[in-house]
N, C-alpha and C positions, 0 to 999 in steps of 0.2 A: 734487723734491716741492712745490714750490711752483708748478711749470706744471703739472702731476695736480691739484692742487685747484684751480688755474684755469681746467682744462678742465672739473673736475666740478662749478663754481659755474655755468659758461658754459652746461652741458647740461643744469642744473637750470631757467636763466632759461629756454632756449630751448622745453623741457620745458611750462613754464608758459605761456609765450607763447602755442605754437602750440595745446593743448589749451582754450584761450580764444577763441582766433582760431577755431578748428575748429567749436567750439561757439556763435560768433554770425554762423556762414555762414547765407543764407537756405536754406531749404527744409528741411521736416521728413520724414524718410526715413518714420517712423509714418504720419504724415498721409496722405502719397503712397500709400502700402500700403493705407491703410485704404479710399482712395478709390477702387483696384482690386477690392478685394473687395467694395465696396458696387456697381461697374459691374457685375460679372459672379457674386455668391453672393450676392444679394437680399438682404444683410445690413441689419441697422440701424446708424446711426453708432456707435453706443456696442458694440456685437457686432463690428463690424469693425475697430475702434480697439484693441481689447484684443485681437483676434486678430494684428493687426500688431503689437503691442508683443510677444506671444510667440513670433512668429515672427523679429523679428529681436533679439529677447534685450534691449531697448534700452526702457527708460521715458524719455521727455524729461520727465514730470510729476518725476522724482527731483531735487532739489536739486544746484545744481554743485556744490557744493565738496562734496557728498557722491561725486558722481561722479570728480574728480578724486581724492579720496583713494583712489578703489578703481581708479583709473588708476596711481597712483604703486605701490601695493601687487603690482599686476600687472608692473609694468615689473621691480621689487624680487623679486619670486617668477619674474621669467621669462613670467609668463602676459599676454600681450597681448590676450587674449579671442579673440570668436568672429567674425570676417568676416560681416557681415550680408548681403552679397550672394551670397560665395561657400561660405557656411557651413562653411567650415574655419578651423581656429586659425590666427590672425592671423602666430602665430610661425613655422606650417609654411610659410606661402605667403612669409613675409619672407627665410625660408632658402633656399627652392626658388627666390626671383626674384634673389637676390645673386648667386650664382654666373655668371648671364648677362649684368649690368652688369657685375662684375667683369673677365671676359673680353675685352668690346667696349671699356671705357674702357681696360685695362693695356695691349692690344694696338696702338689705334690710339694712346696716348700715346709708347708706346714706338717706335712705327713714327716719329712725328710729331718725337720730339727726337731721335732719333739719326740723320734727312734733315736736319732744320734744324740741329743742331750740325755736321753736314757741311758743308752749302751757307751756313752763315753764316762757319764758316773760311774758305773758299775766296773768298765774293763779297770779303771783307775783306782776303784776302791781296793779291787781284787788281786791288781798288779799282776795277772797271772799270764805267764811265756806263750801256754798256748793261746788264749786270748789274743794277745799282741803279734803274734803270728798269723793267724787266722786274721785280724784288722790288716796286717800288712800285706797280706797276700789279695785281701778282697780289694785295696786302695790299689795295689800294683797291677792288678788285672783290671778292673773296669775304671782306676783312674786315667788310663792310658789309651783306652778306647773311647773314641769320640762317641759322642749321646746319640748322634743320627744310625751309628753302629748297631748300637744296645738297640733301640728302637726297631730297625729292622730284624734283627734276631728275635725279639719279643712278638715283630709280626707275622715271622716264617713258624714260630712255635704254638703262640695263643691264639692267631686268627686261623691260617692255613694248614696247620697240620690238628689243634684240637679242638680249632671250631668255637671257641670259648666268648671269645669277645670278636666285635667288628673292627675291620680292618681301616676305615676310612669315613670319613664325614664327622658331623658333629651330633645328627639323629638319622633315624630312619626316616626315607620320604613316606612310608607309609603312617608315621605317626603326625597327629595334627597338634602342631605345636601350641604348649596352652601350661597354664601352672595347673599341673594335676600329677599326679605318682607316676603313673606309666611314662609322660613325657619325660619325668624328672629323673627316674631309673634308666630310660633308655640314652638320655643325655649322660649319664654317668656311665655307664658301658660303654660307649663312644670314646668318651674321654680315660677309660680306663687305661690303653695299654701309652699312649703320651704320659701320663702321668706317673705311670710306673717307669718309663725312660728315664725322667728327670730323678725320679726318685731315687734308682738304681746308681745312678751317675753323680748323684751329689751327698749321698749318704754319708760315704768313708770321710769325706771332711768335714762334716758336721764331726763324727767320733774322734777324729782325731784332734781336732779343735778343742772338745770339750774334754776330751782326756787330757791332754797338754795343760788348760786353766786348773782340771783338777789337781791334778801332780804337782803346778805349783802352789796351791792354796792345801795342800795336805802339810805341807811343811810351816803353815804358819803358826804360833802361837798357840790362838784360840782356838785351834784343830784339837793339839796336843792337850791343852787344859780341858776341855771338854769330854776328852779321852780319861784324863785322871778324875775328872769326878763323876765319873761310872757313867753319864750318858748313853742313852742306847743309840747302837750304830744307827740305827733307822732315823733320827733327830739330827743325829750327826751329820748324815748325807743329805737329807734334805733341806734343814734350816740352816747348815752351817757350811757345809762343803756347795752343795748343788746351788743354792741361792748366789755366793758369791763369786762362784767360778762360772756363770750363765751373766754374769753382768756384761762382757764382753762380745759376748755370741747373740745376744738380743740384738743389740745394735748393728750386726752384721748382717740380720735377716733383711733388715730393709735394703742393705746395701745388693746384696744376693738376690734378691727379689727383683731391683732393677736388672742388672745381668743378666737376669736368666731372662727377662722379658726380653730384651734386645737378641739374645741368643737363640731366638724361638723359631727362626725359620727352617731352617731344614727339619727340623722334627716335624712342626706344621706341614710343611710341604709332605714329607712324608706320609703322613696317615691324611692329606689332603683334609686337613682341620681347617675350618674358614678363621682362621684368625689373624693377626696383625702379621707374625709371620710369612701363613700363606701367601696373602695380599701381596707383600712385598716382594716375595721369590716372582710371583705370576707377574709384577711389575716390571721387575730387572730383566725377565727374558723377554719381555713383550713390549722395552723401552718405553714404557706408559709413564711419562716423565713425572704429570700431575698426582699419578698414585704413589710414584716413589714418593714423590717430597711431603708426604700428605702421611704415608707410613712412617717415613724417618723423624719427622715433625713427631708424632705420636712416641715414638720410642726414645726422643729426644724428652720431650715433658716427663717419662715414667722414669728415666733412671734420674732425673732431678728432682724428681718428687720424692724418691728414693731416698737419696741423699740428704735433703731435708729432712726427711722423717727420721732419717738413722742419727743426724745430729740433735734433733728433738730427743727422741728416747734417750742419747748419749747424757745429757744433760740432765732428762728426769730422773735418771736410773743413776747418776754420779753428781750430786747434788757440787762438789768440789770443782764441777767443769762449767757453772753456771755464771753467766757473766755478772759482776756487780754494778 
């Protein structure tokens, strides 16, 4: 109950901060649209300005406190307003974008975590300088390159040069959406490069983390006792080493998911992938305040839920942390 209350307070503080930061951003969407009306419609400034306010359903002259109260009321009632640029309900846009971001983030995190755990155990068990050198080089290269640069290189190689995967969109316009094999495969082919970009840039972190945990576990007495009893290496690796070394890594998955979810704008914008990050980037570029607020709200909620889930996993997997 205490943790839930902390999350609610964190969410309120985040919403308050984001609202006033958005309002303080340079650029006025009403002013911009009014100037377009003046250039194209031969209108006076006052006529164009009033027309722009009606078109965007936004009044910059309204006191900021009243706008904040309306914003909080909208969140409480589930009404996030209407997007200025898309002319659709923000709630509808958010719910439509959420599944695509969840698809890419969940698959890429599952793959990088699974492969990283296996390779981390193998590198720690072998204690080979060759493997350590390869891992260090991999981390030094891909760990220092931003994920969107890796994504750009993947587009150049696999899409523009080899033509193996599409470079943008969630699925082809020629495909009719539906729960069928053709549509699912088309969706996966469009998601392949974003997933690969996340996978390549996060894999080394999981390997390094699992390797460090395994090396600390390998020095425990029960590992040496298991070896002395003649237990097979396979059983020691999976039943003794892997299971105990993986405990702190499992709880990190939930936190990593939240951070990955919040860091999706650049990659999704590069692939024109219609997820939360893509719409957030579009909203920022167009000064679509209502859509920005809705997308930031979704990111905040996902990060907080990921943190709560990590706490739950931590207490489930480690009984000593359970509150009495």
